[in-house]
C-alpha positions in Angstrom: 39.0 58.7 22.5 42.4 57.2 23.0 43.9 54.2 21.3 44.2 52.1 24.4 41.9 51.1 27.4 43.0 50.2 30.9 41.0 49.0 33.9 42.0 49.7 37.5 40.1 49.0 40.7 39.5 52.0 43.0 41.2 50.3 46.0 44.4 49.6 44.1 47.2 51.6 42.5 49.8 51.4 39.8 53.4 52.4 39.7 54.3 56.0 38.9 54.7 56.4 35.1 53.0 52.9 34.6 50.6 54.2 32.0 53.4 55.9 30.1 55.3 52.6 30.1 52.3 50.8 28.8 51.7 53.3 26.0 55.3 53.4 24.9 55.6 49.6 24.7 52.3 49.3 22.8 53.4 51.9 20.3 57.0 50.6 20.0 55.8 47.0 19.2 52.4 47.9 17.6 50.7 45.7 20.2 47.1 44.5 20.5 47.7 43.4 24.1 50.3 44.1 26.8 50.5 41.7 29.7 52.4 42.5 32.9 52.4 41.4 36.6 50.9 42.5 39.8 51.8 42.6 43.5 49.2 41.5 46.1 49.6 43.4 49.3 47.8 42.9 52.6 45.7 45.9 53.6 46.5 45.6 57.3 50.1 44.3 57.4 51.4 45.6 54.1 53.0 42.2 53.4 53.5 41.8 49.7 53.4 38.8 47.3 55.1 39.8 44.0 55.0 36.3 42.5 51.2 35.9 42.2 51.3 36.5 38.4 54.7 35.1 37.5 54.5 33.7 34.0 58.0 32.3 33.0 56.6 30.6 29.9 56.1 34.0 28.3 59.6 35.3 28.9 61.3 34.1 25.7 58.6 34.7 23.2 60.0 38.0 21.8 58.5 41.3 21.0 55.2 40.1 19.5 53.4 36.8 19.7 49.9 35.2 19.7 48.3 32.8 22.1 49.4 30.0 19.8 53.0 30.6 20.8 52.2 29.7 24.4 49.5 27.2 23.5 50.6 24.6 26.1 50.3 27.2 28.9 47.2 29.0 27.8 45.4 28.1 31.0 48.3 29.3 33.2 48.0 32.9 32.0 46.9 35.3 34.8 43.4 36.4 33.9 43.3 39.5 36.0 42.1 42.3 33.8 44.2 45.0 35.5 47.4 43.3 34.4 46.4 43.9 30.7 46.6 46.9 28.5 44.1 46.7 25.7 43.9 48.1 22.2 40.7 50.2 22.0 39.9 49.0 18.5 39.7 45.3 19.6 38.0 45.9 22.9 35.4 48.5 22.2 32.5 46.1 21.2 33.2 43.5 23.9 31.3 43.2 27.1 32.0 41.6 30.5 29.3 39.0 31.5 26.8 41.1 33.5 26.0 40.4 37.1 28.7 37.7 37.6 32.0 37.7 39.5 35.0 36.1 38.0 34.0 37.9 34.8 37.7 38.5 34.0 38.1 34.8 33.2 35.7 34.8 30.3 36.6 38.3 29.0 40.4 37.6 28.8 40.0 34.4 26.9 37.7 36.1 24.4 40.1 39.0 23.8 43.3 37.0 23.7 42.2 34.9 20.8 41.9 38.0 18.6 45.2 39.6 19.7 47.7 39.2 16.9 50.5 41.0 18.7 51.0 40.3 22.4 54.0 41.4 24.6 54.9 40.3 28.1 56.6 42.8 30.5 58.1 40.9 33.4 57.5 43.7 35.9 54.9 44.4 38.5 53.1 47.6 37.5 49.9 46.9 39.4 49.4 46.7 43.2 46.3 44.9 44.4 45.0 45.5 47.9 43.8 42.3 49.6 41.5 42.9 52.6 38.8 41.1 54.5 35.6 41.2 52.7 37.1 41.5 49.2 36.1 39.2 46.4 39.6 37.6 46.7 39.1 36.7 50.3 35.3 36.5 50.8 34.0 33.0 49.8 30.4 34.1 49.6 27.4 32.9 47.7 28.6 34.9 44.6 31.3 32.3 44.1 28.6 30.1 42.6 28.9 32.4 39.6 32.2 30.5 38.7 30.1 27.6 37.4 28.2 29.8 34.9 31.5 31.6 33.9 33.0 28.3 32.8 29.9 27.6 30.7 30.5 30.9 29.0 34.2 30.1 28.4 33.3 26.7 26.9 30.8 28.5 24.6 33.6 30.9 23.5 35.9 28.0 22.6 33.1 26.3 20.7 32.1 29.4 18.7 35.7 29.8 17.5 35.9 26.1 16.5 38.8 25.3 18.8 36.9 23.5 21.6 37.9 20.0 20.6 41.5 21.0 20.5 41.5 22.4 24.0 38.7 20.2 25.5 40.8 18.1 28.0 42.9 21.1 29.1 39.8 23.3 29.6 38.1 20.5 31.4 41.0 20.1 33.9 41.2 23.9 34.5 37.4 24.0 35.1 37.2 21.0 37.5 40.2 22.3 39.5 38.9 25.9 39.7 35.3 24.9 40.6 36.4 22.4 43.2 38.9 24.8 44.8 36.1 27.3 45.3 33.9 24.6 46.8 36.6 24.0 49.4 36.8 27.6 50.3 33.2 28.8 50.2 31.4 29.6 53.4 29.6 26.7 55.0 26.3 28.5 54.7 26.5 28.3 50.9 28.2 24.9 50.5 25.1 22.9 49.9 23.8 25.2 47.1 27.3 25.4 45.5 27.5 21.6 45.7 24.2 21.1 43.9 25.2 23.5 41.1 28.6 21.8 40.8 27.2 18.3 40.7 24.6 19.2 38.2 27.2 20.8 35.9 29.6 17.8 36.2 26.7 15.4 35.5 25.8 17.4 32.4 29.3 17.0 31.1 29.5 13.3 31.9 28.0 12.0 28.6 30.5 14.1 26.6 33.3 13.0 28.9 32.5 9.3 28.4 32.0 9.7 24.7 34.7 12.1 23.5 37.4 12.7 26.0 40.9 11.3 25.7 41.5 9.9 29.2 45.2 9.7 28.7 45.3 13.6 28.7 43.4 13.9 32.0 45.3 14.2 35.3 44.3 11.5 37.8 43.6 14.0 40.5 41.1 15.7 38.3 39.4 12.4 37.5 39.2 11.6 41.2 37.5 15.0 41.9 35.1 14.7 39.0 33.9 11.2 39.8 33.7 11.8 43.5 31.5 14.8 43.1 29.1 13.0 40.7 28.9 10.0 43.1 28.2 12.1 46.2 24.7 12.9 47.4 25.8 15.8 49.6 28.9 17.9 50.3 30.1 15.9 53.2 30.5 12.7 51.1 33.0 14.1 48.6 36.2 13.7 50.7 35.3 10.1 51.6 34.6 9.3 47.9 37.8 10.9 46.9 39.8 8.9 49.5 38.1 5.6 48.3 38.9 6.4 44.7 42.6 7.1 45.5 42.7 3.7 47.3 41.1 1.9 44.4 43.6 3.6 42.0 46.6 2.5 44.2 45.3 -1.1 44.3 44.8 -1.2 40.6 48.3 0.1 40.0 49.7 -2.6 42.3 47.9 -5.3 40.4 49.3 -4.1 37.1 52.9 -4.3 38.4 
């Protein structure tokens, strides 16, 4: 068995000599994790987006760093597993959540906490094909899995004793991601997704009211969170969000 492990989707491809580049960098810097970038390309038109995984906050961190060195940007790291080169010793006993899409999200956070030497290569080595019917473009019922994935991520933070430190930032990432998928999911599955989303938000409401520092929560996230909880069906969310934005503007005017 080799010292490193790499994952690549059968529909995609990597640059010539990409694996050689990955191995050389890992050996040169004694890395636990190498992070690089990808290019999204349209399967029909060939149009490319090389900026999908830009991470400028990693550029000046040197030859070896840990997640603590980009602590403020932890939730801005691209979680695509194919833009990572893993040390076999650290990855061999880890497992992806079974039967769920968006599994990269949980897997990457778990691994990155244990990586003591990380390096970022500001180059696109991976080319990801985007086509109709792919997980990237198909907003199907499977997107409901994202809600369970965030429960798994929260559990990983809690098991490491760092949940309270990241609580507000993780909350904002979670609400933003889950709501975004709600806006894109096929109308056939919107009601089911809404029920799961609302139930999850309601379950976190007690903790939110009791423990969260509201000064650290973006107002947009607050608006989404409360609007979902106060809605009885998917069609009410936009109206509730609009009402809350109006209330917020009025309250701000009264404070002036």
